[in-house]
C-alpha positions as CSV (number, residue, x, y, z in Angstrom):
1,M,-32.1,-45.7,-2.6
2,R,-28.5,-46.3,-1.3
3,L,-29.8,-49.1,1.0
4,L,-31.6,-50.8,-1.8
5,T,-28.6,-50.6,-4.0
6,T,-26.4,-52.1,-1.3
7,L,-28.9,-55.0,-0.7
8,F,-29.0,-55.6,-4.5
9,L,-25.2,-55.8,-4.6
10,L,-25.1,-58.2,-1.7
11,L,-27.8,-60.4,-3.2
12,S,-25.9,-60.4,-6.5
13,L,-22.6,-61.4,-4.8
14,N,-24.3,-64.2,-2.8
15,T,-25.9,-65.5,-6.1
16,A,-22.5,-65.4,-7.9
17,F,-20.7,-67.3,-5.2
18,S,-23.5,-69.4,-3.8
19,F,-22.8,-73.1,-3.1
20,T,-24.3,-75.9,-1.1
21,P,-22.4,-75.9,2.3
22,I,-20.0,-78.8,2.6
23,P,-17.2,-79.5,5.1
24,D,-14.5,-76.9,4.7
25,S,-17.0,-74.6,3.0
26,L,-14.9,-71.6,4.3
27,Y,-12.4,-72.6,1.6
28,W,-14.6,-71.1,-1.1
29,G,-16.8,-74.2,-1.2
30,Q,-14.0,-76.3,-2.7
31,T,-13.9,-80.1,-2.2
32,P,-10.8,-80.9,-0.1
33,P,-7.9,-82.0,-2.2
34,G,-6.5,-85.0,-0.1
35,D,-2.9,-85.9,-1.0
36,S,-3.3,-85.0,-4.7
37,V,-2.5,-81.5,-5.7
38,K,-5.5,-79.6,-7.1
39,M,-6.0,-76.2,-8.6
40,F,-7.7,-74.0,-6.0
41,A,-11.1,-72.5,-6.9
42,P,-10.7,-72.6,-10.7
43,G,-12.7,-69.8,-12.3
44,I,-13.1,-68.1,-9.0
45,I,-9.6,-67.5,-7.5
46,S,-7.4,-69.2,-10.2
47,L,-8.2,-67.4,-13.4
48,T,-6.6,-68.0,-16.8
49,N,-5.9,-64.3,-17.6
50,R,-3.8,-63.4,-14.6
51,R,-1.1,-64.4,-12.2
52,E,-2.0,-65.6,-8.7
53,T,1.1,-65.5,-6.5
54,K,-0.1,-65.9,-3.0
55,L,-3.3,-66.8,-1.1
56,V,-3.7,-66.4,2.7
57,F,-6.6,-66.6,5.2
58,S,-7.2,-64.8,8.4
59,P,-6.8,-67.1,11.5
60,N,-10.6,-67.6,11.8
61,G,-10.8,-68.4,8.0
62,M,-13.3,-65.6,7.4
63,E,-11.1,-63.3,5.4
64,C,-8.9,-63.9,2.4
65,L,-6.1,-62.0,0.7
66,I,-5.0,-62.9,-2.8
67,G,-1.8,-61.6,-4.4
68,I,-2.0,-61.2,-8.1
69,G,0.1,-60.0,-11.0
70,L,-1.8,-58.2,-13.8
71,N,-0.9,-55.6,-16.4
72,G,2.8,-55.6,-15.6
73,T,2.4,-55.1,-11.8
74,Y,1.2,-56.7,-8.6
75,T,-1.6,-56.0,-6.2
76,I,-3.5,-57.6,-3.3
77,L,-7.3,-58.4,-3.4
78,Y,-9.5,-58.8,-0.4
79,S,-12.6,-60.9,0.2
80,N,-14.5,-61.9,3.4
81,H,-17.0,-64.7,4.2
82,Y,-20.3,-62.9,4.7
83,S,-23.5,-64.6,5.7
84,G,-22.2,-68.0,4.4
85,F,-20.8,-66.6,1.1
86,W,-17.6,-65.1,-0.1
87,T,-17.7,-61.5,-1.4
88,S,-16.2,-60.7,-4.7
89,P,-12.5,-60.0,-4.4
90,V,-11.7,-56.3,-4.7
91,P,-8.5,-54.3,-4.1
92,A,-7.6,-54.3,-0.4
93,S,-8.5,-51.2,1.5
94,F,-4.9,-50.6,2.5
95,I,-3.7,-50.5,-1.1
96,A,-1.8,-47.2,-1.5
97,N,1.6,-47.9,-3.0
98,P,2.4,-49.7,-6.2
99,R,3.5,-53.3,-6.5
100,Q,1.9,-54.5,-3.2
101,Q,2.3,-58.3,-2.9
102,E,3.0,-61.2,-0.6
103,P,0.3,-60.6,2.0
104,F,0.3,-62.4,5.4
105,F,-2.1,-62.4,8.4
106,S,-0.5,-62.5,11.8
107,P,-1.7,-65.5,13.9
108,D,-3.5,-63.1,16.3
109,S,-5.5,-61.6,13.3
110,L,-4.6,-58.1,14.4
111,H,-2.0,-57.4,11.7
112,I,-1.4,-57.7,8.0
113,F,2.1,-57.7,6.6
114,F,3.0,-57.3,2.9
115,T,5.7,-56.2,0.5
116,S,5.6,-53.0,-1.4
117,L,8.4,-52.2,-3.9
118,S,11.5,-53.1,-1.8
119,D,10.2,-52.8,1.8
120,I,7.9,-54.6,4.3
121,Y,4.8,-52.9,5.5
122,E,2.3,-53.5,8.3
123,C,-1.4,-52.7,8.8
124,T,-3.2,-52.9,12.1
125,R,-6.8,-53.9,12.7
126,E,-8.7,-50.9,14.2
127,N,-12.5,-51.3,14.9
128,Q,-13.0,-53.9,12.2
129,T,-11.1,-51.9,9.6
130,W,-7.4,-51.8,8.6
131,S,-5.2,-48.9,9.3
132,A,-3.1,-47.2,6.6
133,P,0.1,-49.2,5.9
134,V,3.2,-48.3,7.9
135,K,6.7,-49.2,6.7
136,L,8.6,-51.2,9.3
137,P,11.6,-49.3,10.5
138,S,15.2,-50.4,10.7
139,P,16.6,-53.0,11.4
140,V,14.0,-54.8,9.4
141,N,14.0,-52.6,6.3
142,T,17.2,-51.4,4.8
143,S,18.4,-49.8,1.6
144,S,18.3,-53.3,0.1
145,Y,15.3,-55.4,-0.9
146,E,13.2,-56.9,2.0
147,F,10.3,-59.2,1.1
148,H,8.2,-62.3,1.9
149,P,7.1,-61.5,5.5
150,T,5.7,-64.3,7.7
151,V,5.0,-64.1,11.5
152,T,4.8,-66.5,14.5
153,L,2.5,-66.5,17.5
154,D,4.8,-64.4,19.6
155,G,5.2,-61.8,16.8
156,T,8.7,-63.0,15.5
157,L,9.0,-61.8,12.0
158,Y,10.7,-64.0,9.4
159,F,11.5,-62.5,6.0
160,C,13.8,-62.5,3.1
161,S,16.4,-59.8,2.3
162,M,19.1,-59.2,-0.3
163,R,21.2,-57.2,2.2
164,E,24.0,-59.8,1.8
165,N,23.6,-61.2,-1.7
166,A,21.5,-61.0,-4.9
167,S,19.5,-64.1,-4.3
168,G,18.4,-63.5,-0.7
169,Y,18.7,-65.1,2.7
170,I,16.1,-65.7,5.3
171,Y,16.3,-63.6,8.5
172,R,14.2,-63.2,11.6
173,S,13.6,-60.4,14.1
174,R,12.1,-60.9,17.5
175,L,9.3,-58.6,18.7
176,I,10.4,-57.2,22.0
177,N,8.3,-54.6,23.9
178,G,6.5,-53.7,20.7
179,S,9.6,-53.2,18.6
180,Y,11.6,-55.5,16.3
181,S,15.0,-56.4,17.7
182,A,18.3,-56.9,15.9
183,V,17.9,-59.0,12.7
184,E,19.7,-62.4,12.6
185,K,20.2,-64.6,9.6
186,I,18.8,-68.1,10.4
187,S,20.8,-71.3,10.3
188,S,23.5,-71.8,7.6
189,V,22.0,-75.2,6.9
190,I,19.1,-73.3,5.3
191,N,21.0,-70.2,4.2
192,K,24.1,-71.5,2.4
193,H,25.7,-71.9,-1.0
194,I,24.2,-74.9,-2.6
195,D,26.1,-76.8,-5.2
196,G,27.2,-73.7,-7.0
197,Q,23.6,-73.1,-8.2
198,I,22.0,-70.5,-5.9
199,D,23.3,-68.7,-2.9
200,G,20.6,-68.7,-0.2
201,A,16.9,-69.3,0.3
202,Y,13.8,-67.2,0.2
203,D,9.9,-67.1,0.3
204,P,9.6,-68.5,3.8
205,F,6.5,-69.7,5.6
206,I,7.0,-70.1,9.4
207,S,4.6,-72.1,11.4
208,P,2.8,-70.2,14.2
209,D,4.7,-72.1,16.9
210,E,8.0,-71.9,15.0
211,S,8.3,-75.7,14.9
212,Y,9.0,-75.8,11.1
213,I,9.8,-73.5,8.2
214,I,9.0,-74.0,4.5
215,F,11.0,-72.1,1.9
216,T,12.0,-71.9,-1.7
217,S,15.4,-72.8,-3.1
218,I,17.2,-74.5,-6.0
219,R,19.2,-77.5,-4.9
220,S,20.7,-80.6,-6.4
221,S,17.9,-82.6,-4.7
222,G,15.3,-80.6,-6.6
223,Y,13.1,-81.4,-9.6
224,G,14.1,-78.5,-11.9
225,Q,13.7,-74.9,-11.0
226,E,12.6,-73.4,-7.6
227,D,11.3,-76.1,-5.3
228,Q,9.7,-76.1,-1.8
229,Y,11.8,-77.4,1.1
230,I,11.0,-78.0,4.8
231,S,13.2,-77.8,7.9
232,Y,12.2,-78.6,11.5
233,N,13.1,-76.8,14.7
234,R,14.7,-79.2,17.1
235,N,15.5,-77.5,20.4
236,G,16.4,-74.3,18.6
237,K,18.5,-76.0,15.8
238,W,17.1,-76.2,12.3
239,T,17.3,-79.7,10.6
240,N,18.8,-80.3,7.2
241,P,16.0,-79.3,4.8
242,K,14.0,-81.9,2.9
243,N,12.6,-81.5,-0.5
244,I,8.8,-81.7,0.0
245,G,8.6,-84.2,-2.9
246,P,7.4,-84.7,-6.5
247,L,3.7,-84.5,-5.8
248,I,4.2,-80.7,-5.2
249,N,7.6,-79.9,-6.8
250,T,7.9,-80.2,-10.5
251,N,10.3,-78.9,-13.2
252,A,8.4,-75.7,-13.1
253,I,8.6,-73.0,-10.4
254,E,6.8,-73.6,-7.0
255,Y,6.7,-70.7,-4.5
256,G,4.3,-68.7,-2.4
257,S,4.2,-71.3,0.3
258,Y,1.4,-71.1,2.9
259,V,-0.3,-73.5,5.4
260,S,-3.9,-72.8,6.3
261,P,-4.6,-71.5,9.9
262,D,-6.2,-74.9,10.8
263,G,-3.1,-76.7,9.6
264,K,-5.0,-78.8,7.1
265,Y,-3.9,-77.5,3.7
266,Y,-0.9,-76.3,1.9
267,F,-1.2,-73.6,-0.7
268,F,1.4,-72.5,-3.3
269,S,1.7,-70.9,-6.7
270,R,3.1,-72.6,-9.9
271,P,4.1,-70.0,-12.6
272,A,6.0,-70.8,-15.8
273,G,8.3,-67.8,-15.1
274,W,8.8,-64.7,-13.0
275,D,7.3,-62.0,-15.2
276,P,4.1,-60.6,-13.6
277,D,2.2,-61.0,-16.8
278,I,3.0,-64.8,-17.1
279,P,-0.1,-66.6,-15.8
280,A,0.0,-68.7,-12.6
281,D,-2.5,-70.4,-10.5
282,I,-3.0,-71.3,-6.9
283,Y,-2.8,-75.0,-5.9
284,W,-3.6,-76.8,-2.7
285,V,-3.0,-80.2,-1.1
286,S,-3.3,-81.8,2.2
287,A,-0.6,-80.6,4.7
288,G,-0.2,-84.1,6.0
289,F,3.3,-84.3,4.4
290,I,4.6,-82.0,7.1
291,E,4.3,-84.7,9.8
292,R,5.2,-87.5,7.5
293,L,8.5,-85.9,6.4
294,R,9.3,-85.1,10.1
295,H,9.7,-88.9,10.7
296,T,11.7,-89.9,7.5
297,N,15.5,-90.1,7.3
298,F,17.5,-86.9,7.4
299,V,20.4,-86.6,5.0
300,P,23.8,-85.8,6.8
301,Y,25.5,-82.6,5.8
302,L,28.9,-81.0,6.0
303,N,29.0,-78.8,9.1
304,N,32.6,-77.7,9.1
305,Q,35.1,-77.8,6.2
306,I,38.2,-79.9,6.8
307,P,41.1,-77.4,6.4
308,N,43.9,-78.0,3.9
309,Q,46.8,-79.9,5.4
310,S,50.6,-80.0,4.8
311,D,53.5,-82.3,5.7
312,S,56.9,-83.2,4.4
313,V,58.6,-86.3,2.9
314,G,59.7,-88.7,5.5
315,K,57.8,-87.2,8.4
316,L,54.7,-88.8,9.9
317,Y,51.4,-87.3,8.9
318,N,48.7,-87.8,11.6
319,Y,45.4,-86.0,11.4
320,T,42.0,-86.7,13.0
321,F,39.1,-84.6,11.8
322,P,36.5,-83.7,14.5
323,D,33.2,-85.4,15.0
324,S,31.6,-82.1,14.3
325,T,32.8,-82.0,10.7
326,F,29.6,-83.7,9.5
327,F,26.2,-83.6,11.2
328,D,23.3,-86.0,11.0
329,D,19.9,-84.9,12.5
330,D,19.2,-88.6,13.2
331,G,22.4,-88.7,15.3
332,N,26.1,-88.7,14.4
333,N,26.4,-92.2,15.7
334,T,24.6,-93.3,12.6
335,L,27.5,-92.1,10.4
336,R,30.3,-94.3,8.8
337,Y,33.2,-92.7,7.1
338,S,35.4,-93.4,4.1
339,A,38.1,-91.6,2.3
340,K,39.6,-91.7,-1.2
341,L,41.2,-89.4,-3.7
342,S,38.8,-86.9,-5.4
343,N,39.3,-88.7,-8.7
344,G,37.9,-91.9,-7.3
345,N,41.2,-93.7,-6.8
346,P,42.2,-95.2,-3.5
347,L,44.5,-93.4,-1.1
348,P,48.2,-93.9,-1.8
349,S,49.8,-97.0,-0.1
350,W,51.6,-94.9,2.4
351,L,48.4,-93.2,3.7
352,S,45.8,-95.1,5.7
353,F,42.5,-93.9,7.1
354,D,40.9,-95.3,10.3
355,S,37.1,-94.9,9.8
356,L,36.4,-95.5,13.5
357,T,38.6,-92.7,14.8
358,R,38.4,-90.5,11.6
359,T,42.2,-90.5,11.5
360,F,44.6,-90.2,8.6
361,I,48.2,-91.5,9.3
362,G,51.2,-92.4,7.3
363,T,54.7,-91.3,6.2
364,P,54.8,-89.8,2.7
365,S,57.6,-91.0,0.4
366,A,57.4,-88.3,-2.3
367,A,56.5,-84.7,-2.7
368,G,53.2,-83.7,-4.3
369,T,49.6,-82.7,-3.7
370,L,46.8,-85.0,-2.8
371,T,43.1,-84.0,-3.1
372,I,41.2,-86.2,-0.7
373,T,37.4,-86.7,-0.4
374,V,35.9,-87.8,2.9
375,T,32.4,-89.2,2.7
376,A,30.0,-89.6,5.7
377,A,27.1,-92.0,5.0
378,D,24.2,-92.9,7.3
379,T,22.3,-96.1,7.8
380,A,20.1,-95.3,4.8
381,N,23.2,-94.7,2.7
382,A,22.5,-91.0,2.4
383,H,25.7,-89.2,2.4
384,A,27.7,-86.0,2.5
385,A,31.2,-85.3,1.3
386,C,34.1,-83.0,2.1
387,T,37.2,-82.4,-0.1
388,F,40.6,-81.0,1.1
389,Q,44.2,-80.9,-0.1
390,L,47.2,-82.5,1.5
391,D,50.5,-80.8,0.3
392,I,53.6,-83.0,0.7
393,L,56.8,-80.9,0.7
394,Q,60.2,-82.1,-0.1
395,H,62.4,-82.6,3.0
396,T,65.3,-80.1,3.0
397,G,67.1,-81.1,6.3
398,I,65.0,-78.5,8.2
399,N,61.6,-79.6,9.4
400,P,59.2,-77.5,7.3
401,N,56.5,-78.0,9.9
402,E,58.6,-76.3,12.5
403,G,57.7,-72.8,11.3
404,Q,54.1,-73.8,10.7
405,I,53.2,-75.2,14.1
406,N,51.2,-72.6,16.1
407,E,50.0,-74.7,19.1
408,Y,50.7,-77.5,21.4
409,K,48.8,-80.5,20.3
410,L,48.4,-84.2,21.3
411,F,47.0,-86.4,18.5
412,Q,44.9,-89.5,18.6
413,N,47.0,-92.6,18.5
414,Y,47.0,-94.8,15.4
415,P,46.0,-97.5,15.0
416,N,43.2,-97.5,17.6
417,P,42.2,-100.1,18.8
418,F,45.7,-101.7,18.6
419,N,47.7,-104.8,19.6
420,P,50.4,-104.4,20.7
421,N,51.9,-101.4,18.9
422,T,50.5,-97.9,18.2
423,V,52.0,-94.5,17.3
424,I,51.4,-91.4,19.5
425,S,52.1,-88.1,17.8
426,Y,52.3,-84.6,19.2
427,S,53.5,-81.1,18.3
428,L,55.4,-78.6,20.5
429,L,55.2,-74.9,19.9
430,K,58.4,-74.1,21.9
431,N,61.3,-76.1,23.3
432,S,59.8,-77.9,26.3
433,N,60.3,-80.4,29.1
434,V,58.0,-83.2,27.9
435,S,56.5,-86.2,29.6
436,I,54.0,-88.8,28.3
437,K,52.4,-91.1,30.7
438,I,49.9,-94.0,30.5
439,Y,47.1,-94.4,33.1
440,D,44.2,-96.8,33.6
441,V,40.6,-95.7,33.7
442,L,40.8,-95.2,37.5
443,G,43.7,-92.7,37.0
444,K,46.4,-95.0,38.3
445,E,49.8,-94.2,36.6
446,I,51.1,-97.3,34.7
447,A,54.2,-96.2,32.8
448,T,56.2,-93.1,31.6
449,F,57.2,-93.4,28.0
450,V,58.8,-89.9,27.5
451,N,60.6,-87.7,30.1
452,S,63.0,-85.4,28.4
453,I,63.7,-81.9,27.0
454,Q,62.6,-81.7,23.3
455,K,62.7,-79.1,20.6
456,S,59.7,-77.5,19.1
457,G,58.2,-79.3,16.1
458,Q,56.3,-82.5,15.5
459,H,57.2,-85.7,17.4
460,N,56.2,-89.4,17.2
461,I,56.7,-92.3,19.6
462,N,56.2,-95.9,18.9
463,L,54.3,-97.4,21.9
464,N,54.6,-101.2,22.6
465,M,52.2,-102.4,25.3
466,S,53.3,-106.0,25.3
467,N,56.0,-105.4,27.9
468,L,53.6,-104.0,30.4
469,N,51.6,-107.2,31.1
470,L,48.3,-105.3,30.8
471,S,44.8,-106.7,30.0
472,S,42.7,-105.5,27.2
473,G,40.8,-102.4,27.9
474,I,40.6,-98.6,27.8
475,Y,43.7,-96.6,28.8
476,L,44.6,-92.9,28.9
477,Y,47.7,-91.2,27.7
478,T,48.7,-87.7,28.8
479,L,51.1,-85.2,27.3
480,I,52.6,-82.6,29.7
481,A,54.8,-80.0,28.1
482,N,56.5,-77.3,30.3
483,E,57.7,-74.5,28.0
484,L,61.4,-73.8,28.9
485,S,61.3,-70.1,28.0
486,T,58.2,-69.1,29.9
487,N,57.6,-72.1,32.2
488,R,54.0,-72.3,30.8
489,T,52.4,-75.8,31.0
490,F,50.4,-77.5,28.3
491,K,48.5,-80.7,29.3
492,E,46.2,-82.9,27.2
493,T,44.8,-86.4,27.6
494,K,43.3,-88.8,25.0
495,I,41.8,-92.3,25.2
496,M,43.2,-95.5,23.5
497,N,41.8,-99.0,23.2
498,Y,44.2,-101.9,23.8
499,L,43.0,-105.3,22.4
500,K,45.1,-108.4,23.1
């Protein structure tokens, strides 16, 4: 009698979900979506009376897990592709704790990861069944909230955690000898404060080969609420994330990112809000955007903040911000720089900015505070900005910089290129025996411009090359400072470009 009942149930399921086999029939018999977003399996998976939050497939495409919200809580449904048909989704066999959600198959199909309450759990395939769930130990799970697990081919676990803030950052932990290693927060270009709106990123999907990551965030480049962003792994460094675009992202919420095991399709959920009883459906679209976006322009970004500066009236201000201040994944050689006051007005007449050498130089004539914005723009006119303050102090007869200098420093000459005059500035931490010499590119000494004992503080020399009878070209200038009290030696060399 039990055998007849079982056969009857199987025949009923096959009838309920029967379809004419088509290409991609493993995807519940749905017609592939192409580049236009479509609801996935309406009336079968996407139902009007519940909230579908996540859909994932096993690596062979024969099993499916569906995260849903219903009656004020979350759970995970399971279905498999049996004799050409999908079985009716039922609560997964490993369901034991409340609020189980965010399922994910490991790429080797031997593990299922999911979130329950505030921790990440793992089930292991044992003789075609799934083991009881086991909570991952520290350092993955903490007393905080860990969620959204996703795994690479080598077992590296990417996940989200609130261990540092209330919005969540994305972390990873390498699988070493069967155990998860120390947890590390991934690149700050992904996990960083964005425009005062949200601190961090969450809901990651990591590609099996770790070549890209898709995640959820709210950013100024978005279309309303939570959007989907993609970042690519270039030699271990994550690129500046790109918004996936308006075909997927809307003024609603998009999350639950997932790429099918064959790499063909991208799945996500689009709810109207976060309450588990607010309906949401699963959508899918061709995953071709992943490669297309890889080859479009990357927007430069601020990599290191320019520190606030100070100087005094009547003293030369000379500052060059490093090339590493901004970063462009297309190459920093694509960047051009400009500077103005943060209110949009030009720099004061006493202060000039050399965009080629990234150098500010000038002698302030009055005390006050300037708020300066530096902009780095690429060849596509995409740009990033950095704002810093320059405090000008009133000169009191004592060099106010003297007590602030904490290192020996040789600055970039200005202007550069030059003809025939340029200014070389340097700072001395202690009273020193100082020499400044000029060399050609072969290292041959050409001239000595300074050779004397000088007090600590900032110094400037006006260099005139016209008396040296030199041709145009690249020259080197070297500062050597022998500290009188300790006999320590500081040496630094920079390059200048003389144009006749």
